[in-house]
Structure formats: C-alpha cells, structure tokens
SEGU-206170 format. One line per 5 residues: number of its first residue (from 1); their letters; for each residue x, y, z of N, C-alpha, C. Coordinates in steps of 0.05 Angstrom, whole numbers. Layout:
NUM> A> X/Y/Z/X/Y/Z/X/Y/Z ~ ...;
END
This chain:
1> MKKIY> -608/-415/63/-582/-412/75/-561/-403/55 ~ -563/-413/31/-544/-405/10/-547/-375/4 ~ -571/-365/5/-575/-336/-1/-562/-319/21 ~ -563/-328/46/-550/-312/67/-520/-312/63 ~ -508/-335/58/-479/-336/53/-471/-320/28;
6> TTILF> -487/-321/8/-481/-306/-17/-483/-276/-11 ~ -503/-268/4/-506/-240/11/-483/-230/28 ~ -475/-245/48/-452/-238/65/-427/-236/49 ~ -422/-256/31/-398/-255/14/-399/-231/-4 ~ -422/-225/-15/-424/-201/-33/-418/-175/-18;
11> IFLIL> -428/-173/6/-423/-149/23/-393/-146/28 ~ -380/-168/36/-351/-167/41/-335/-161/16 ~ -345/-169/-7/-330/-163/-32/-333/-134/-40 ~ -356/-122/-36/-359/-94/-44/-352/-74/-22 ~ -348/-83/3/-342/-65/25/-316/-49/20;
16> PFAKA> -294/-60/11/-271/-43/6/-275/-21/-15 ~ -293/-26/-34/-298/-6/-55/-319/14/-47 ~ -333/10/-24/-353/28/-16/-342/52/0 ~ -317/50/8/-305/72/22/-299/95/3 ~ -290/117/14/-283/140/-3/-261/133/-22;
21> QNNRM> -261/146/-45/-241/140/-65/-214/150/-57 ~ -194/145/-73/-167/153/-69/-154/139/-45 ~ -162/115/-38/-149/100/-17/-127/82/-27 ~ -126/78/-53/-105/61/-66/-91/76/-88 ~ -67/68/-94/-52/81/-116/-35/60/-129;
26> ISMQI> -35/59/-155/-17/43/-171/3/62/-183 ~ 29/54/-182/49/73/-191/72/59/-206 ~ 87/75/-220/111/65/-234/133/85/-229 ~ 157/75/-221/179/93/-217/204/83/-231 ~ 220/102/-241/243/96/-257/267/109/-244;
31> SFNQI> 289/94/-241/314/105/-232/336/97/-251 ~ 360/104/-245/383/98/-263/386/69/-269 ~ 382/52/-249/386/23/-253/363/5/-245 ~ 339/17/-244/316/2/-235/290/13/-246 ~ 271/-5/-252/244/3/-260/225/-14/-242;
36> EVGLS> 207/0/-228/189/-14/-210/160/-6/-214 ~ 142/-25/-209/113/-20/-209/104/-26/-181 ~ 86/-9/-170/78/-12/-143/49/-8/-138 ~ 40/-17/-114/13/-13/-105/15/-2/-77 ~ 0/19/-71/0/31/-45/-29/32/-35;
41> HRISN> -32/29/-9/-59/30/3/-58/46/29 ~ -77/64/31/-79/80/56/-89/63/79 ~ -75/65/101/-83/49/125/-87/68/149 ~ -106/62/164/-114/74/190/-119/104/190 ~ -104/120/177/-110/149/177/-102/161/150;
46> KRLWA> -105/187/147/-99/200/121/-70/200/113 ~ -52/197/133/-24/202/127/-7/176/126 ~ -17/153/132/-2/129/133/-10/110/110 ~ 10/102/94/6/85/71/23/60/73 ~ 13/37/64/29/13/61/35/10/31;
51> EIYAG> 59/2/25/68/0/-3/81/-27/-9 ~ 78/-36/-34/91/-59/-43/100/-54/-72 ~ 125/-60/-78/136/-55/-105/150/-80/-115 ~ 150/-83/-141/165/-104/-155/175/-93/-181 ~ 199/-102/-190/209/-92/-214/234/-106/-224;
56> IANQD> 246/-94/-244/271/-105/-256/294/-85/-251 ~ 318/-96/-250/341/-79/-244/366/-89/-259 ~ 387/-73/-258/412/-81/-271/437/-74/-254 ~ 438/-83/-230/460/-76/-213/483/-96/-212 ~ 480/-119/-226/501/-139/-224/521/-136/-247;
61> INRSF> 537/-156/-251/560/-155/-269/553/-153/-299 ~ 531/-163/-308/525/-164/-336/511/-139/-347 ~ 503/-120/-330/492/-94/-338/468/-96/-356 ~ 451/-115/-352/426/-117/-367/403/-118/-347 ~ 380/-109/-355/356/-109/-338/344/-137/-336;
66> DDFTS> 358/-155/-322/348/-182/-319/347/-191/-290 ~ 353/-173/-272/351/-179/-243/322/-172/-233 ~ 314/-185/-212/288/-180/-200/291/-167/-173 ~ 274/-148/-167/274/-135/-141/245/-132/-131 ~ 242/-134/-106/216/-131/-93/219/-119/-66;
71> RMGIS> 201/-102/-57/203/-91/-31/175/-83/-21 ~ 173/-81/5/148/-71/18/155/-54/41 ~ 137/-35/47/143/-17/68/120/1/75 ~ 127/22/91/107/41/100/116/69/93 ~ 97/86/86/103/114/80/85/132/98;
76> YIFLQ> 97/153/109/82/171/126/85/200/115 ~ 62/212/109/61/240/98/63/258/122 ~ 86/272/125/90/290/148/85/319/141 ~ 84/326/115/78/353/108/60/353/83 ~ 37/366/85/17/366/64/5/394/62;
81> KNRNR> 7/406/38/-5/432/34/-16/433/6 ~ -42/437/4/-57/437/-21/-50/412/-38 ~ -35/415/-59/-29/393/-77/-1/382/-73 ~ 14/392/-54/42/383/-49/44/366/-24 ~ 60/345/-26/63/327/-3/93/319/0;
86> ISLHG> 102/318/24/129/307/30/125/284/50 ~ 136/262/43/133/238/60/159/224/65 ~ 160/210/87/182/192/93/173/163/88 ~ 191/147/77/184/120/72/207/101/79 ~ 200/77/85/221/57/92/209/29/90;
91> GLGIY> 227/10/88/217/-17/86/239/-38/82 ~ 231/-62/76/248/-85/71/244/-95/43 ~ 266/-106/32/264/-116/5/282/-139/0 ~ 281/-149/-25/298/-171/-33/307/-166/-62 ~ 332/-172/-68/343/-168/-95/354/-195/-104;
96> LTNNH> 346/-204/-128/354/-229/-139/370/-224/-165 ~ 396/-233/-165/412/-229/-188/407/-251/-208 ~ 413/-245/-234/409/-265/-255/432/-261/-275 ~ 453/-277/-273/474/-277/-292/488/-304/-293 ~ 508/-307/-311/521/-333/-315/543/-338/-295;
101> YYSVT> 552/-318/-281/575/-321/-263/567/-330/-235 ~ 546/-318/-224/538/-325/-197/508/-319/-194 ~ 497/-330/-173/469/-326/-166/467/-320/-136 ~ 456/-297/-130/455/-290/-102/429/-275/-96 ~ 418/-280/-72/394/-267/-63/402/-248/-40;
106> VPFIN> 396/-222/-43/405/-202/-25/382/-189/-11 ~ 378/-193/15/358/-177/30/369/-149/34 ~ 351/-129/34/360/-101/39/339/-86/54 ~ 348/-64/67/329/-45/80/333/-19/65 ~ 311/-3/65/313/23/52/297/44/68;
111> TGIRY> 306/69/66/293/91/78/297/115/60 ~ 278/133/59/281/156/41/260/177/45 ~ 260/197/28/241/219/28/230/222/0 ~ 204/229/-1/190/231/-27/175/257/-28 ~ 177/272/-50/161/295/-56/140/287/-77;
116> SRLIG> 115/292/-71/93/285/-89/77/310/-96 ~ 68/311/-121/51/333/-130/26/321/-142 ~ 2/327/-131/-23/318/-141/-31/336/-164 ~ -39/324/-187/-47/339/-210/-75/331/-219 ~ -88/347/-235/-115/342/-244/-136/353/-226;
121> KTKRH> -160/356/-236/-181/368/-221/-189/350/-197 ~ -189/324/-201/-197/306/-180/-174/297/-163 ~ -150/306/-168/-126/299/-153/-121/269/-152 ~ -126/256/-174/-122/227/-176/-95/220/-189 ~ -82/239/-202/-56/234/-214/-34/246/-196;
126> VLFVS> -12/231/-194/10/239/-176/36/237/-191 ~ 52/259/-190/79/258/-199/97/259/-175 ~ 118/243/-173/134/244/-149/164/240/-156 ~ 180/250/-138/209/247/-139/217/235/-112 ~ 233/214/-113/241/200/-88/271/197/-87;
131> TGYRY> 282/200/-64/311/195/-59/314/182/-32 ~ 336/167/-29/340/154/-4/365/136/-3 ~ 365/119/16/388/102/22/379/73/24 ~ 394/54/12/389/25/14/414/12/25 ~ 410/-8/42/433/-24/51/427/-53/48;
136> GKRDY> 444/-67/33/442/-95/30/467/-106/18 ~ 478/-128/29/502/-140/18/501/-170/24 ~ 514/-185/7/515/-214/11/540/-225/-2 ~ 554/-242/12/578/-256/0/569/-279/-17 ~ 583/-284/-38/577/-307/-56/603/-321/-64;
141> RQEYK> 600/-345/-74/623/-361/-82/620/-367/-112 ~ 642/-364/-127/643/-371/-155/663/-394/-158 ~ 656/-414/-174/674/-436/-179/679/-439/-209 ~ 704/-443/-216/712/-448/-243/724/-476/-244 ~ 714/-492/-262/724/-520/-264/736/-525/-291;
146> SNTAI> 758/-539/-291/769/-549/-316/778/-578/-312 ~ 790/-590/-332/799/-617/-329/822/-621/-309 ~ 837/-599/-305/861/-602/-288/858/-589/-261 ~ 841/-569/-258/840/-555/-233/812/-543/-227 ~ 807/-537/-202/782/-524/-194/790/-498/-179;
151> FSTIG> 780/-476/-188/786/-450/-175/761/-440/-162 ~ 763/-428/-139/740/-418/-124/747/-390/-114 ~ 729/-371/-118/733/-344/-108/708/-336/-92 ~ 712/-318/-73/690/-307/-57/688/-277/-63 ~ 664/-268/-69/659/-240/-75/636/-230/-58;
156> TFRVA> 633/-204/-58/611/-191/-43/594/-175/-63 ~ 568/-180/-62/549/-164/-78/536/-144/-60 ~ 537/-118/-68/524/-97/-52/503/-83/-70 ~ 480/-79/-58/459/-63/-71/468/-34/-72 ~ 464/-20/-94/472/8/-96/459/24/-73;
161> PLYFS> 476/37/-57/466/49/-32/448/74/-36 ~ 455/92/-54/439/116/-58/421/113/-82 ~ 397/122/-81/379/121/-104/364/147/-107 ~ 356/152/-132/340/175/-139/322/165/-161 ~ 296/169/-158/277/160/-178/255/181/-182;
166> IGYGF> 243/179/-206/219/195/-212/197/176/-219 ~ 172/185/-214/150/166/-219/123/180/-223 ~ 104/163/-231/77/171/-235/59/152/-221 ~ 37/162/-209/18/146/-195/-10/154/-202 ~ -28/134/-201/-57/139/-206/-72/128/-182;
171> KF> -87/146/-169/-102/139/-145/-130/130/-153 ~ -139/109/-140/-166/100/-145/-179/90/-119;
END
C-alpha cells in the first residue's frame, strides 16, 4: 500500500514539470521608486497568465527603500507577433510603509499595458517595458506627545498613481 501512495505522490509531484516548457516565468522589474521580483504562470490557454510580485519601495516620507509591496493579478496577451508581445495586466496589491512617523497599510488596484520582447534562440529570455495606473490611499493618524501636551494630526498616504518600469524575465 505504501508503494501505491508513494507512486501516486511521485506522479503528482512530477506532473507540473511534464508539461511543455515555458509555462512559468521568474522576473525582476525596476521603476523609479520600486524594485520587484515576480513569478508568472500560464493558465488555461496560451494568452492568459497569473502573476504574483513582491518587492521594496520608497514612496513614503523618509525616501529610503524600506517599504514592502506585494501584488497579484492576471495578464492577457492580446497581440503577439513572432518575438513581440503586447499584453494588458491588472490586479490587487498591498503597500506597507516603514518609517518613524507613521505606519499604514494601503490596499491598491493596478492596471496597465506591457510590451515584451522574447530574446534568445529558445525564446526563454524576456525583456519588457510596463506602464500603467495604480490607485490606493489610506488616512492615518500621527500623535506627538510631550510632558505638557498631546498633538494629533491626520494625513493621507497615496500610492504613486502612474508607473513606468523595465524588467527582465526568464521562462522555464
């Protein structure tokens, strides 16, 4: 009985790798205020991809790369010719600030367009340029305490709405 369970488990473990190659991609993209590493996986057909990204950013008051960002979404390739691809992508994300003045978690949505160029003989390397729009804002409260008084202010943190990034991906 153990051999049957071991064989079934082994089959399920190698099944995702038995499909055709180039179903997954690991990528890195850099923008003015953000660096992200991502994983993409082709789902259901040749043109639909699921994506998940995580990275560091510097959009808050201290201007250092100490904030965390993460997002997930779907990308659809609507135009493909030889080695060139144009796709639409969108999704949901979260932005976590890290500074001494305030701490806020900001959910956001994003949508954009991406141009990709497959390079190499096996078309496993991808260079891409992405641009789009993000929307996310959250109010926060800051308190200042001293021996004589307590001051409180309310501010609003907004994720930078427009973004432009370049990146590299490796398909496997």
